[in-house]
N, C-alpha and C positions, 0 to 999 in steps of 0.2 A: 503494499501499497503506498502513496507517495505520503512523503513529510508535508505536514501544514507549511504554508508559509508562516513563519515565524520570525523571519531575518528581513531586513530592507532589501529592496531590488538590487542586483548586480548592477552598477554603471557599466557600459559596453559602448566602448569607443569605437568607430567605423570612419574610418577616414576616408572621404569621397571629393577631395579637395577640384580634382582634375574631372570631374565629370557632373554633370547635375541629377542622375538617374543610375542607383547601381543596383546589381543585379547579383543573387546568392542563393543558394540553396542547402540543403542538409540531408545526410541521410538517418537512420537512425540503427545502433544508439550512436549520440554525437557529444562531445563533450560543450557545446556551446549553448545546448538544449537548457535553459533554465531560467528563473524568475530573474527579469533583467528589465534596464529603459535604459534608451537612448536617445538623444536630440533630432533624429530624422523620423520623420513620418514611415510608417512600414505596411506596404500592400502585402497581402500573405495567404497563400492558396497551400490548403493540405492535399496532394496526394494520395499517400497512402497513410493506413492505420485510424486506428479508434482512439479516443482519452479524453482527458480532461483540459480544458481550455481556461485560462486563468488571464482576465482580462481588465486590468482596476481591483473594481471590488463584485466583478462578474465571474463566475463559474460556472461553469457547464458543459457538456459533452460535444466535443466534437468528430466527425468522419469525413472520409475524402470528398471533396469539392467545397468542403466550409472555405469562403472567400471573407476576410475581413480588411478595414482599414484601421490602422491603429495611429494615434498623434503623439508628438512629442513627450516626453517624460511620462506617458504613462506605461506602468509598471505590465507583463505581460509573459504569458509562455504558453505552450503546447506542450503536453506531456502526454506522451503515447504510452499505450499498455500493451507490451510485448508478453509475449511466452518466451521461456527460457531459449537462448541462441537463435530468436528472431531476430532478424535484419533486413532492412530495407535501403539500399543504394539512394533514391528519391524518397523521401518522406513529405517535404516542401518546397515550393518555390517563392522566391520573397524577391519584393521592389524594395530600395530603400530611395527617398527623396528628401532634397532638405527643408527645414522648415521654412523657412522663406522663399521657395523657388518660386511659388505662384504669386506671391505678393509685390516681389521683386519685379517679376516680369511683366504684370498685369501694368505695370507704372507704364510700360512702351507699347503692351499689345492687352490694351482693356478688355478683350473678349475672355480673356482668361478668367476676369474677376468673377465670372459666372459660376467657377468652383469653390468660391469662399463658404458656402454653406457647408458643402459636402467634407471641406478639411475642417469646420468648426466640430461640426457633428464626432468628426475622427478624433479631435481631443478625448473624447469619453469614449471611443472605440465604436466601430459599425459592423456589423455582418450586411453582408450583401444577400439576401435572400431568392433571387431567382434567375441567379446568372448559370447559364447549364455549362456542366464542369468539361466539355470537351471546348467550348468557346474561350474559357478561361486561361486553360491550359495552351492553347491556342495564342492567346495574347502575351501568355508572359512568355514563349518559344520565342516571340518574334522581339522580344524586348531582350532575351537572352543571346540571342544569336544576329544582333545588331551591334552596333556603335557607332560615336559620332553623332549627327543630327539625324541620321536612319531612327537609332536608338529611341532619342527624343519625339521625333515623330510619332513612333509606335506608342510609346510610353502615354502621348498627350492622347491619340484617338481612344487610348483604352481608358483613359480616367471619363474622357468624355461619354464614351460609353457606358459606364458605371455610375453616372451623375445620373443617368436617366434609368437606374433600376431602384426597384425597393429594397430599404435598408430597415434594421432595427437597431435601436441605441443597445450597447452591452454593459457598459458601469453606469452607477448613478451616481457619480463622484467623479469631478476632474481631475486629473494628474495631478494637480498643486495640493489637493487634498487628500490623496493617496499615499499614507504614510507606513509607517510599519503596520501590517495587518494584523498583529496582536490576537487578542483572544475572540474577537466575533469573526474574524476571517479562518481563524484555526478551527471553531465550530461549523463555521457553513463547509468548511475544506473539508470535514469528517462528515459533514451529513453526506456532500457530493459523491467522497468517496465510497462512501457504503451504497448510495444508490448506484453507481455505476457499478459496485459487485454483485448487487444483490436483483437488479432490475427484473430478472426472469422469474423471481418470487413473490408473493404477496407482501408488499410494504405498507405497514402502518405507522401511521404518523404519530400513535403513541408509542412504539419503539423508539423512533428518533428522538420523542421527546423525553422520554425516560434516560436515551444514551446521555443527553445534554443536561437533565436534571432539570426539567422544565415542565409545568403544566401543557397540556396539547393547545389552549387557547394561545398559551404564552409564545410555546413554539411556532403556531402560526404565524402569529404575528413578527416575531424573531426573524424567521425565515424569509417571508415576505418584504420586508423593508431592508432588509441585508443584502438582498442576495436580486430583487428585484421580481421573483416568480414566487407563485403561490405553489405551495409545494406540492400537491397533486397534480398541477401542471408540469412540473418541472419532472414529476415521475414518468409521465406521460410523455413529455418530450425525448426522454432518455429512450424510453422504450421504441419510438417512432423513429428516432434516429438511427438506432439499432436494426431496427426493421429496414430501413431504407437500403442500408448496406446490405441484407441479408436479401432486398430482393434483385439490389443489381449483381450480386457476385455469385450467387445460388441458382439453380432448378428449384427448391424445396416451395410446395404448395402456397398460398394465400393463408389458409388456416393454420398450416406448421406453424409459419412467420408468424403470425399471429400468438399461439401457444408458446411459442419459443423465447418471443420478448417479454411474456408476460400478461398478454390479453388472453383470458379464458373465456370469452366471448366473441367470436367473430364482426356480428356487426358493430359492436361497442369501439374494437378496434379498427373498422374502416370509419367511424364515424371522427374519432381522433384522430387518425391519419388524413382525410380528408381537410379538416378543420387546421391544423397544422400545416400540411402540405399543398392543401388548394386544388389534390386531386385524388383520385382514386388508387389504391394499391396498385391495382391492374393497370392501370394509367401511367402511373409512376414505370412500372416494370417494364411498360413497352415503350415510352420515353426513352430510358437510359440501354435498353437492350443492344442499340446500334452504336453507343461510346466507346471510343477505341481506349483500352486501358492502357495506364502510364506504369512504366518501369524504372 
């Protein structure tokens, strides 16, 4: 089980003096995957593995296809859940750009000012909800495989595309207020770890309330205020996200997947799946059936 974030985030120095846009990627395991901050904006795409995302005071599950934009000095980490000996050459694709890039450039190119709202939201972390995985990979590859003005053009085209997509805010606390996570964050982390390890089984609110030494009503308020999620909705989102992986990567029946991720009523599973993803499990499987896997 992951250790709670009880330390200040590590400051990561990234030097990109000679270019506006910097690309990097990680495999797993990797020594630089940890709770950290840096002065650049980070556009981050998960390519392989499932695990736990920690962005500001947001904690939640991630799976392949999660695309997020994290602002300067906002602590973050994506912690993969790996089996013993499991490795992946490419876990994520990352684009970093300087915090003043758009603000400075907009003085000469006022059209760039249109991205101001997106950049402001990113200071608390945003997730893009409707970017097809293969589209995202292609955009990252164009940046990775180009340089100079061509790279900048590909990057600006990607940002323009993303600025028109649906997003959700992740952290409810700006970077300037995210200090040492301390007891509150450690407790939330403990709950998230428990849910991600036990989502296949019935999870009762009382179990977690007792675990934290709280009454059920106090725990409900505490979890909602601290994480931004209602507890039951968070559990359902973890289960549905795992179901998305199984729908994409296996030929298991939808009924079997429903049981595997902890829903023992197929109609209930389908209802929650449609509410969270905007389409049925079958439609999701058909949509993702033609996507090319990336290794």
